[in-house]
N, C-alpha and C positions, 0 to 999 in steps of 0.2 A: 262613316260608311256609306258607300255608294247605295242608291234605291235600289230595290230589286224589281223594278217595273221593266216590262219588255217593251223594246221598240219595235214599232211596226214600220210600214212603208213612209208615212208621212213624218218627215223630220220634226222632232219635237213634240210629236203626239205619242205619249207614254200611256199604258194601260197595265194595271196591275193583274199579274197572272191569277188565274183561277184553277181550282182542281180540276183535273182531266179525266175524261172517260177513256175506255180502251175498246173501241170497235174492232172486230175481228178482222184480219187481213190475210191473204194468201201468204205462204211462207215463203222468204227470201225473195222478195222482189229485187229486180236489178236497180242500181243506183239511179238509172235514168227513169226507170219506172216510179221508183220511190219519189224522185224529183216531181214527177208528173202527177201522181196521185195525192201526194199529201201538200204541196206548196201552191197551188193555185189551179186556176182554170187553164188549160192548154188547148181549148178549142181551135185556137189559131196558130198553134205551134206544133212542130213535128214531134211526136211524143219520144222519139229515140235520140233527139239532138236538142234537148231543152236545158235551159239555165235558169234557176230560180234567184231573183234579187230579192234577198232579205230587208234590205234598207238602201234607200237611195237619197242623197242628198246633193246640193249644188257642186260639192267639191269631192265628194267621196261615194264609194258604193260599197255594200256588204252583200257578198253573193254565197249561196250554198255551195260548198264543194262536196261532191260525191266521193266515195272512196274509189281507189283504183284509177284516180286521175292525178296527173301531175299539176303543181301550182304553175311551174314554169320551166322550160328547158331552154338553154342558150342555143342549142342547135336547131331550133325550129326555123329561123330564117334562112333558107337557101339549102340546109343541110338535107332536107327531105323532098326537094324539089326535083323535077325531072331532069334539071340540069346534071345531075349528078348521077349518071347510069353506070360509070365505071369508075372504080376506086383503085387507084394505084399505089401498091405497096410491094415491098421486095420480100423475097421468100428467104433472105440471109437469117441465120441463128441469132443475129443481134437485134432484129427487127421484132417489136411486140405489138405494133399496131395492127398487123394483120389479123392477129388472133382477137384482139379487142373488137375491131370493126366487124368481122366476120360473126362473132358472137352475138353482137347486138342485131344485125341483121337476120341472122337465122332464127333467133328467139322470135322476132316479130313474125317472119314468114311463118313459122311453125304454129303460131297462134291464129294465123290466118286474119290478121287485124289490118284495118285501114290505117292510115296515118294517125298517129296519136295527137289529140288536139289539147294543149294544156289549157289550164282555167284562165290564163292570161288572154289567150285568144277567144276562148269561149264567151267571156264577160265582154269583149269588145264586140264581138259579133251580135251577143244577145242584145246589148244596149242599142245597137244600130237598128235591130229588128224591131225592137220595142218602140223606139222613136219613129222609125219609118211607117210603122202601122199607125202612130199617133197623128203624123203629119197627113197620111192618106185619109184618115178619118176625118180631120179638120176640113180637107179640101172638099170632101163629098159633102159635107154640110154648108159649104160655101163661105166658111169662115177663113179659109185660107186656100191658096191656090198651089200649095205644095205637091209635089210629083212623087213623094215617098223615097227620093233619091238622097237622102242626108248623108252627108259625110261621116265616116266612122271616126269615133273620138277615141285617141289611144289611152290606155290606163296603165297605171304602176301598181305593182304589188308593194304593199305596206309590210307584210309577213307572209310566210309560206306555212303549207301543212303537209306532212309526210303523204306520199303517194297512197297509202292504204288507209289513212285517216280521213275524217269527215268534218263538217261543220262550217262556222263563219270564217270568211275570208275578206278582209279588208283591201280596198284598192282606192287610189285616188285618180283623178283625171290628169293626163298629161298634156292636153291641149288648152289654148285659150277657147273661150266661148265661141269666139268668131272662126275657129279653126285655122288660125295663123300659127306662127312658130312658137314653140313653148316658151312661156315666160317663167321667171324664177318664182313668182308668186304662187303660179298653178301646178308648176312641175316639181322644181327643186324644194320650194317653200311648203307646199301641203305635204308632199311625200316625206320630206325629212322631219317637219314638224311631227307628223303622226308617228314615224319610227321612234324619234325621241320620246314622244309621250307614251308609247306602249311600253318603254323601258323604265319609266317612272313606277314609283310605289302606288300611286293612284290609280294606276291602270290595271285591270284585272282580267285574266283570260281563265275561264272555269271549263275545265274539261271533265267529261264522263268517259269512264274506262271499266272495261269489263276485264277481270284479270283472273288468272289460275290461283286457287287457293281460298280458303274459307276465312281468311282474315286472321289466323294464328301465326305468330312467329316467335319461335324458341319459347313456347308457353305463354306467350302474352297475347290477350285479345285485342287486336289493333281496332276493331269496331268500337270498343268501350273508351278509346283514346279520344275520340273526336278529331277536331282538327290538330295535326302534329306537324312538325317542320322536319325535312330531311335536307341536310346540307352536305353535300359530297362533291368533290371536284371531278369533272367529266372531262373526256376529251372532245373538241369539236372534230369537223369533217376533215381537218387537215392536220389531226394528231396533237394540237396544242391544248395543254391543260388548262382548265378555267374552272373558277368557283362556280357553283350552281346551287340554288336554294328552291325547294318545291314544298308547298304545304299540300297535305293530303288528309282527307276523310273518308275512311272505310266505312260506307254507309250501312251496308249490309252484306252478309255473306252467308254460305251454306256448305255444310260438309257433304262428301260424296254419299250418295244413297240410290246406287244403282246406275246402270247406263244412260238414262234419261235424267239422272239428277246428280250431274258432275259437280265437284267442289268448284266454286267460282264465287267472286265478289264484285259488288259495284262499288266504283271509287270515284271520288271527286277530286280533282287535282288542279292547283294554282301554281303555276311556275312563276318564279320572281325574275328568271331571266328567260332568254330565249336561245339557250345552248342546243347544240345538236343532239337530238334524240333524248333530251334531258329527262321527260316524264318516263320514258320507255327505259332508260337506264337506271333511273332512281327506283322505279317499281320492280324491276328485275333484282336489284340490290336488296330489296325487301323480301326476296324469294316469293313475288306475286307478280310474274311477268304479264303483259298484256297479251291476251288470246290474239293469235294470228301474227304476233310479233316474231318474224323469223330470224332477226338480227340479235334480239337479246333474249328470246323466249325459250320454250321447251319444244322441240322439235316433235316429239311423239304427242304431246298434248295439241299441239296445233294440226298435226296430221289426222288426229281422231276427230278434232271438230269440224275440219274440212271434209271427211270421209262419211261421218255419220251423223252430224249435226248441221250441215248446210252453211258452214261459214265459207264465204266467197274466198276464192283462191288468194287473192292479193289484198284481202281485208285486214286491217289492224282495227281491233275494237276500241278505237280512240276517237272521241267526238268533241270538238270544240263547240259546247253549247251556248255560251255566253262571252260575249266580247264588250268590255267596257274601257274606254279611252278617254283619258282626261281632256278638258277642252283645250284648243290651240288657238293661235290667232285666225287662222283660216276657217276653223270649225269651232266657233264659240260655244256651241252647245255640247261638244264632245261626241262621242259614240257610244251608244248602248243598244247592241243588236243580239237576238238570239236565234239560235236555230233549233228546231225541235229534233229530239232524240231520234237518230236514224231509224228507218224501219227495220233493218237487218238486224241491229242491236236489240231493238224492242221485241222482235220475234223469238231472238234467242232466249231473252228473259222469260217471255211468256212459255215458250216451250220446254225449257230447261231450269228456270229459276223462278217460277211465279211469285213465291214468297219473298224473295230478294226484291223483287220489282214492287210488290206491295208495301214491303218495309222501307222502300226509298222514296216514296212519293212525297212524304212530307218534307224531307231533305231537299229534294230535287225543287220542291216549290218554294221553299225557304231562300234558295240560292238563284231564282228566277230561271229555271231550267225548264222550258216547257216541254210537255209531252206529245200534245198534238198542236198543229200549225194554227196560227190566228187567222189565217185566210187573207185574202186580199194581196198576196204577193204578186209581183209583175213576174212574169214568165217569157222569156225570148228563145229564139234557136241560134244556133251556131253553124258556121258553114264548113264544110268539108270538101274543098275543091278537088276535083278529079285529077287536074294537074299536078297536085302536090302527092299524088300516091307514089310510094317508093318502087324503085326499080330494083328488084331483086334477084335478077336473072343471072348475071355474070359477075366476076370480079377479075380485075386485072392484076397480075402480079409482076412488076417490072421495076424500073428506075432503081437498079442495084449495079455497082459497079462491076459485078461478076457476072451480070446478065445482059443479054442483048436488049438495046433500047427499042428496037422495032416491034411492034405489036401487030398480030393479025387478029382477024375477028372470028377465027375458027377454034373449036374447042379441042384441046390436046387430047388424043386417045388416052384411054385409061392405061394401056400397056406402056405408054411413054412417060407415065407420072414417076416420080422418084420413089425407089423402094426404100425399106428400112433393114438395118442389121440388129440381131438381137443376141443377148447372151445365151450360150447354150445353157441348158437345165443341168443343175448340180445334183448328181445321183447320189443318194445315201447308202442305198442297198439294191442288188440287182440279182436276181436268180433267173432260173430258167423260164418261169411261167410269169413273174410279175417285176416290177421295179418300184423302189421308192424314191422319190425326189424330193427336193428342198424348195418349196414354193416361196418366192420372195413377194412382199406387198408390193412393189414396185419394180420396174425394169427400166434398163437403159436403152434407148434408141439413137441410131445416128444416121442422119440422111447422106446418102451417097454424095461424094465431092462433086460440086458443079453442076449438080441436078437442079432443074428449076422447070416451072411450067408458066405458060403465058395467060391463058384463060381457063377458067374451071367453072363447070356447069354446077350452081346451086341446087338444080333439080336433083341431081345425083347425089349430092352431100345429103340432102333431106331425105331421101327415099332409102338410099343404101349405106351411105357412108358418113354418117354425121360427125363422126370423131376424126375425119381426115384433116380438116384445117387444124384442129388442135394438135395433131401429130406431126404436121409440117415441121415444126421446130424442134430441134433435139432437146431431150429433157427426161424427166421421170414420168412414167406411166404406171397406172395400175395394172395388174396381172390377172387376167381372168382364168379360172380353171379350163372352161370349156365355152365356145361361142355357137350358138345354134346355127349361125350362117354358114359354119363350115361342113354342115351337113346337107344333102340334097343337091339342087341345082347349083347353089353358089359355090359348093366345093370344087366344081370342075372349072370354074371361072378363075384362071390363073391371075388375070389382070386385077380382079376384084381381091384375091387372097392377098397378095403382096402389098397392099395397102392398109389392111386392117390391123387392129391390135391383136399380136399372136397370142393366142391362149396357151396354157401349160400343155395342153393334149397334144398341141402341133409342136412345141418346143421339145416335148419329150420324144415324139416321133423322130424329129430331126436329129435329136442327139444321140439315141440308140439307134436309129436306123430301122426301126421296126413299128408296125401299127399298134397302138395301144388303145384301152378303153378305161375309163375312170372307174374306180371303185367307189370313191366318195368325192366331195367337194368342199373347197375352202371359199369363204367369202372374199370379194375382192381385195379388200383392204387387209385381210388377214395373211398369215405365212405359216410355214411349217411343213410336217411331213404329208405328202400326198403320194397315195398309194395307186397304182395302175397295173393293169394286166396286159400281157402281150395279146393281141387279138388273132395271132396265127400260131401254129405249131401243131402238136400231136391231134388236137382235136379238131383239125380243120381250118379253114381261112377265116372262120369267124370267131373262133375262140370262145364261144357263147359259154361253155361248161366252166371254164377258168374263170371267167368274170362272175358268173353267178355263184360259184363255189366260194370265191373270195368275198363276194358281197354278203354271203349267209354267214361267213365266218366273222365278218366285222361286226354283224348285227347280233352276234350271239351274246350271252350274258357274260361270258368269260374275256371278251374283248374290252379293251380301254382305249380310250384317247384323252390323253392329260394334256389340257391347255394351261398356258400361262398368260395371264390377263393384268393389265395395269388399269386400274379403276378409279374414278372419281369419288373420293370419300375416305374417312379415317377409320373405317371398320366398325363404325358404332351407327345405328339407325334405329330411331324409334325406341331408344332405351335398351336396345339390345347390342351386346359386345360381341360381335362375330369373330373378332381375333381370339377370343378365350373359348370358343365353341369346338374347335378342331374341325375334322371333317363332318359335314352334316348334309342330310338330302333335302334337297328343295324340290317339291312337286307343285307345279302350277301350270293351268293351260296356256297356250300360247296360240297366237295367230299364225296362220299359213302366209304364204308369201304374196296371195292376194288380199290379206287383211280381213278376210271374211270368217272362215270357220276357225273355231278353238279346238285344238287338240291336247290331249294330256301330254305332259312332257315331265321328265325327272332328270334333275342334275345334281351332282355331288359337288360340294363347294368347300374348299379350305381358304380361310383368310390367312396369309402366311406373315405379313408384316405391313406397318403403316407409318406414314410420317405426314408432317405439315410442313411444307416448304417456305423459306423465307420469302418475303413479299419482294418483287422487283420494284423497280424506281418509280413506276407509274401505277402500282397497285396500293390499294387501302391497307395497311398494316392491321387494322382493327378487323378486317374482314376476311376470314380464311376461305372463302368460296374461290374454287378454282385452284387452290393450293394443296389441297388435302389429296393424297394418292395412296393406294394400297396395291399390294402384290397379292393376287388370288389365283389359286389353282382350281380348275374345274374339269369335271368328268362327266359330260353328258351320257346318260343311260338310254335316252331315246334320241332320234336324228331328226327333230324338227326344225323348221326354217328359223333362222337366227335364234335357236334355242338360248344358248348361253348369254348371248346379248339381251335377249327379252327377260330372262330371269333376273340377271344382275341388275338391269334397268327398273324391274318392278318395284311397286310401291312397298312390297315386303322387305326386299333386301336394300334398294336404294342406292346401289353403287354402279352406275353406268360405266361402260368401258370407255376410256379415253379415245376420242377419235370416232366415236359411234354416232354418224349424223342421223341415223334413222331412229335410235331410242334414246340417245344422250342428250346433254345439254349443249346447244350450239354455241353459246358463250364461252363456256368452259373450254370447248374443242378449239375455239379461235385463240383463246389465250395461250393455250398449250403450243400451239402451231406458231404463234407470234414470239412468244417469250421464252420457251422451253425446248424448241427444236423439233417438235413433233413434225413428222413428215406430213405433207398435204395429202388428204384423203386416206390417210392410214388409220387403220383400227387396230388398236393395241392389243391384239389377240394372236397368240402363236402356238399352234399344235406342236408341242414339244416332244411327245412320245406316242408311238402306237403299239399296241400290242394285240395279237389275235390268235386264237387257237389254232393247232395245226391242222392241216388237210392234205389231201392226196397231192395238192400242188404246192403246198407251203412246208411241207416236212414236219419239223418239230414246231412250227409256228412261226410268227413274225413278232420282232420286238426291235425296233429302229427308233432312234432319237435324233432330232434337229437341234443344233446348238441354238441359243437365243440370237436373233439376228442382230446385226451391228447397230441398227437404229434404237432397238429396245435396249441394249447393253448401254448405249451412250446416254439414253435417257435415264435409266437407273444409275449410272456413274455420276450424274448430276443431282442426284437426290441424298447428298449426304452419305450416311451410314446404311440406307435401307437395302443396297444389295447385300452388303455383309450381314445384315440382320436376317434376310431371306434366305441367304445361301445354304444353311445347313437343312432347313426344310425342303428346298429345292432339289438338293443332291439326294436326299433320302428318298424323294419320289421319282428319281431317276431323269430330273432335267438337267441337261447339259448346259452349262454357262459359258 
């Protein structure tokens, strides 16, 4: 067993870790502030562009990688230089490059970021800065006549860390000592040898992870198991399935005890291989996803941590705390380096799980994981050349057989940009004062034949038309009930109106030829009955009395809205069999759309039928997660924001709606879209029937039904006998299939 000594800067000099104290720090320092405050003296370095070198030898370097920083990206050389000010892509429907490039640049510009400098370049520049200062110091002492202009040495990555993770990053030198051409012994030899050494059983990477959950899995206390092994094949980044084994130790955990004491655990992990997202996928498979993991974690939990507990936006609470690599020919002493637990993770523990932190100290010490830095680390700065700032002003759309090849440097006027055609609204019922239409979850768009544009101002897109580039290509779009940009000054601008996603309010107006007002709304990805009033008529041009009367009618106790939902789960949760309960009333406060206030909300629920689907070829047959599905009817008695979605996803019911990216499980939603045909950005919630008591404008009342949409019928049809099992109950409640 390898020693638990911690390597400091001097190669071969090892010290045994000692118990650490915990001085107070400000909450949530930035990654660079953490690097500056914890890893060494930065008197000679810019505090916002520092790199901490944890260990440095003649042929290798171990640097501290902060969260939210790439290890390396292949597009660094040239792709972000000022030579690329115009990107030429066509507007044809067959082109996907336009959408991909525009999203990348739009995200960078929205964040207001300067060019992102990956760790590979940061370490190269930091080493040059450190060495240059050393040369300058020797010259000042008269020991050397160096001018501080040493040539930058190139470095190679031996492994990578995810963007949101932090910890030890191992690199090797890519040049000869004399700065000549790379040789096989210094570049291919050392890099290849260390890569091979890291894949051996003698090399160990010890990660610290903060996860959601108290360490209980199906009644078993994982904390009591000590170290245990998880072997589960996972897909790499190109979709190829490979074997993967990880050792886990659930060191300590806590159950939920109020908003300031969420359920969470501290876990140590030692992957035997280096598969794509291996630890993240294995922990998610244990129902304990890493906090901040948007790809495999729990969307609602991550959002709560970011909004209320200061979890940084791109942070994944995963930290490579210790790296041990067996000796190689080039590095006969091997590598043994440690990175103290990151500041932000320590503050999360201190603020929300102090008992977990205290209970973990012994295990962390035994594994050689330091809490406080040993000091004496080298710190250097990296460069951010102004000449490499991205040009995000214009995009050229050309090089298409159907488009002119000549380009002008002028921006095409908005009125000349291509417009879109939309399917008319489907009317379910129409009277003198109101209309009920069928809102689809997505709509078809089509680009006028031969329409094209040469130059497009990104400023216009950022400020008023963020979705325009996404909508240039024909395809499926979500359908809004209403867009606030259609009121006020923007409504009179025909050049703007014709390029936006057209909400249902305008579709119904175009279909009926009359101005309409919404009586209620449906979420973007939901579908079903949508009630609107005509805004002109006997009561004058505004139609206020009709709208107000119908809103009051829908809010009355006699009114009902019956929703059909497909949810993630088999109808059983926390020992309760909801399938046997019949209709039951669930009352629980929910958050408003700003996520701040909590309002009382009441929903009636009926679990109709449930099944567990057979596994796909690439799914684990022993793990039913993502394959359990139930049909649920819901009748909200109050009209809160995302009320049904929040109630079904709550810790009491535990059956999130499929496709619910706000309150559901992102990994499950991805699986349904990929393997079982769920539409992109679809929320499997359908308002099947609306009933309202009679008024002076609705006569004997309103009772309108919307048949299940094609996509939900298709999904149910692929679930064996689930639809047949649910049909009697659905028809009894007036649901049209």
